[in-house]
C-alpha positions as CSV (number, residue, x, y, z in Angstrom):
1,X,49.3,-24.4,-38.7
2,X,49.9,-20.9,-39.7
3,X,46.2,-20.3,-41.3
4,X,44.4,-22.5,-38.4
5,X,46.5,-20.3,-35.8
6,X,45.4,-16.9,-37.7
7,X,41.8,-18.3,-38.5
8,X,41.3,-18.7,-34.6
9,X,42.6,-15.1,-33.8
10,X,39.8,-14.1,-36.2
11,X,37.4,-16.1,-34.3
12,X,38.4,-14.6,-31.0
13,X,37.9,-11.0,-32.7
14,X,34.3,-12.0,-34.1
15,X,33.3,-12.9,-31.2
16,X,34.9,-9.9,-28.7
17,X,33.8,-7.0,-31.3
18,X,30.0,-8.0,-30.8
19,X,30.2,-8.7,-26.9
20,X,31.7,-5.1,-26.9
21,X,28.9,-3.7,-28.7
22,X,26.6,-5.1,-26.5
23,X,28.1,-4.0,-23.4
24,X,28.3,-0.7,-24.9
25,X,24.0,-0.6,-25.9
26,X,23.5,-2.1,-22.5
27,X,25.3,0.8,-20.8
28,X,23.4,3.2,-22.8
29,X,20.3,1.7,-21.8
30,X,20.9,1.2,-18.3
31,X,21.8,5.3,-18.1
32,X,18.4,6.0,-20.3
33,X,16.2,4.2,-17.3
34,X,17.7,6.4,-14.5
35,X,16.7,9.8,-16.5
36,X,14.9,11.8,-14.2
37,X,15.3,9.4,-11.1
38,X,18.1,12.2,-9.6
39,X,20.5,10.0,-7.9
40,X,19.6,6.6,-7.5
41,X,19.4,5.5,-3.9
42,X,19.0,9.2,-3.2
43,X,15.8,10.0,-4.2
44,X,14.4,13.8,-3.7
45,X,11.1,13.6,-4.3
46,X,8.7,12.0,-1.0
47,X,5.1,11.0,-1.7
48,X,3.4,11.1,1.6
49,X,0.0,10.1,2.0
50,X,-2.7,9.4,4.5
51,X,-5.7,6.6,3.3
52,X,-8.3,4.8,5.8
53,X,-10.3,3.1,2.9
54,X,-7.2,2.7,0.4
55,X,-8.7,5.4,-2.4
56,X,-5.8,7.6,-1.5
57,X,-3.3,4.9,-1.2
58,X,-3.4,3.6,-4.7
59,X,-2.9,7.1,-6.4
60,X,-0.6,7.8,-3.8
61,X,1.3,4.5,-5.2
62,X,0.5,5.8,-8.8
63,X,2.2,9.0,-8.2
64,X,5.2,7.2,-6.5
65,X,5.9,5.5,-9.6
66,X,5.5,8.3,-11.9
67,X,7.5,10.5,-10.2
68,X,10.4,7.8,-9.1
69,X,9.8,8.9,-5.8
70,X,9.5,7.5,-2.2
71,X,6.8,6.7,-0.7
72,X,5.5,7.1,2.9
73,X,2.0,6.2,4.5
74,X,0.8,8.8,7.4
75,X,0.1,5.9,9.6
76,X,-2.2,7.1,12.8
77,X,-1.2,5.8,15.8
78,X,-4.6,4.9,16.8
79,X,-5.9,3.4,13.7
80,X,-9.6,4.9,11.8
81,X,-12.2,1.6,12.5
82,X,-15.3,1.9,10.1
83,X,-16.9,3.2,13.2
84,X,-14.4,6.0,13.2
85,X,-16.0,7.0,9.6
86,X,-19.2,7.4,10.3
87,X,-21.0,10.5,9.9
88,X,-22.9,10.8,12.6
89,X,-22.3,13.4,15.7
90,X,-20.0,11.3,17.8
91,X,-17.8,9.3,15.4
92,X,-14.7,9.9,15.7
93,X,-14.1,11.6,11.9
94,X,-16.6,14.0,12.7
95,X,-15.5,15.0,16.2
96,X,-11.9,15.9,14.8
97,X,-12.6,17.9,11.7
98,X,-15.2,19.9,14.0
99,X,-12.3,21.2,15.8
100,X,-9.4,22.9,13.8
101,X,-6.9,22.6,16.4
102,X,-7.0,18.8,16.5
103,X,-4.0,16.7,16.0
104,X,-4.6,13.0,15.6
105,X,-1.1,11.4,16.6
106,X,0.9,9.5,14.2
107,X,3.0,6.8,14.7
108,X,5.4,6.6,12.0
109,X,8.4,9.3,11.4
110,X,10.1,10.1,7.7
111,X,13.3,9.2,7.8
112,X,16.1,11.4,6.3
113,X,13.7,14.1,5.7
114,X,16.1,16.3,4.6
115,X,17.5,14.7,1.3
116,X,13.6,15.7,0.1
117,X,12.9,19.3,-2.1
118,X,10.1,18.0,-3.0
119,X,6.8,16.5,-1.1
120,X,3.9,15.4,-2.7
121,X,1.0,15.1,-0.2
122,X,-2.2,13.3,-0.4
123,X,-5.4,13.3,1.5
124,X,-9.7,12.0,0.9
125,X,-11.6,14.8,2.0
126,X,-13.4,14.7,5.4
127,X,-15.9,17.1,5.9
128,X,-14.6,19.2,3.1
129,X,-11.7,19.5,4.4
130,X,-8.2,17.3,4.9
131,X,-8.4,15.0,7.5
132,X,-6.3,16.3,10.8
133,X,-4.1,14.3,11.0
134,X,-2.2,16.0,7.9
135,X,-2.0,18.7,9.7
136,X,-0.3,16.3,12.4
137,X,2.0,15.7,9.3
138,X,3.2,18.9,8.0
139,X,3.8,20.8,11.2
140,X,5.9,17.7,12.4
141,X,8.3,18.9,9.8
142,X,10.6,21.3,8.5
143,X,9.6,22.5,4.9
144,X,11.2,26.1,4.7
145,X,12.4,25.8,0.9
146,X,10.4,22.7,-0.1
147,X,8.2,22.3,-3.4
148,X,5.1,21.1,-1.8
149,X,2.1,19.9,-4.1
150,X,-1.3,18.2,-2.5
151,X,-3.4,15.6,-4.3
152,X,-7.1,14.6,-3.1
153,X,-9.4,11.7,-3.3
154,X,-13.1,12.7,-3.7
155,X,-16.3,11.6,-5.6
156,X,-16.7,15.8,-6.0
157,X,-15.1,18.0,-3.8
158,X,-12.3,19.9,-5.1
159,X,-8.8,20.3,-3.1
160,X,-8.6,24.7,-3.3
161,X,-9.8,24.9,0.2
162,X,-7.8,22.3,1.6
163,X,-4.6,23.4,0.2
164,X,-4.9,26.9,1.2
165,X,-5.4,25.8,4.9
166,X,-2.7,23.7,4.2
167,X,-0.5,26.4,2.9
168,X,-1.1,28.6,6.2
169,X,0.5,26.2,7.9
170,X,3.3,25.9,6.0
171,X,4.8,29.6,5.5
172,X,8.2,28.7,4.2
173,X,7.5,25.9,1.5
174,X,6.5,26.9,-2.1
175,X,3.2,25.5,-2.8
176,X,2.7,24.1,-6.5
177,X,-0.9,23.7,-8.1
178,X,-3.1,21.1,-6.0
179,X,-5.2,18.3,-8.2
180,X,-8.6,16.4,-6.9
181,X,-8.1,12.8,-8.5
182,X,-11.0,10.1,-8.0
183,X,-10.1,6.2,-7.1
184,X,-9.4,5.5,-10.8
185,X,-6.9,8.3,-11.7
186,X,-4.3,6.8,-14.0
187,X,-0.6,7.1,-15.1
188,X,-1.7,9.3,-17.8
189,X,-3.3,11.5,-15.2
190,X,-0.7,11.9,-12.9
191,X,1.9,12.5,-15.2
192,X,-0.3,15.2,-17.1
193,X,-0.4,16.9,-13.4
194,X,2.8,16.5,-12.6
195,X,3.6,18.4,-15.9
196,X,1.8,20.9,-15.0
197,X,2.8,22.0,-11.3
198,X,6.0,21.4,-12.1
199,X,7.2,18.5,-10.0
200,X,9.1,15.7,-10.7
């Protein structure tokens, strides 16, 4: 009987030790998965974007994934229609872009703005510039002391001119190098830019 009893204890030890080892491995794996994410549930990076056709939305989603950031869609109070996006003089986009003081209304707001120390802003290029609704966005919040990086989506136009105009609206922000992406930007493309711009 004694030998059977001792054998039972040995068996329990054989079961418990692997379980403890598995628990330790799981703990390390979970910790590693959070590296670079900051405090889970209190992320410090916001990826805000405006997208009328979906191209900028796709890149913004990739950027938020790479940076483990929160995603915010800048939604126009008056949504843009296909007619609005036309190229004629009477088209809404043409009229807005021709007026540097135009500030189309936004229907939503960022919650807990203060928690973000880095804000990435994405937008398409309209008539050589950022859409005026992006100016509405940047002038709706206090960017003082925040790190800001912008990206645009465009077939050919660069980000430099629009970035400088936005920089002029945010004198208290710390601007990082912006970039132009096409709609097919990959995780590797975004990751390379994030490293070069020192964001994330």
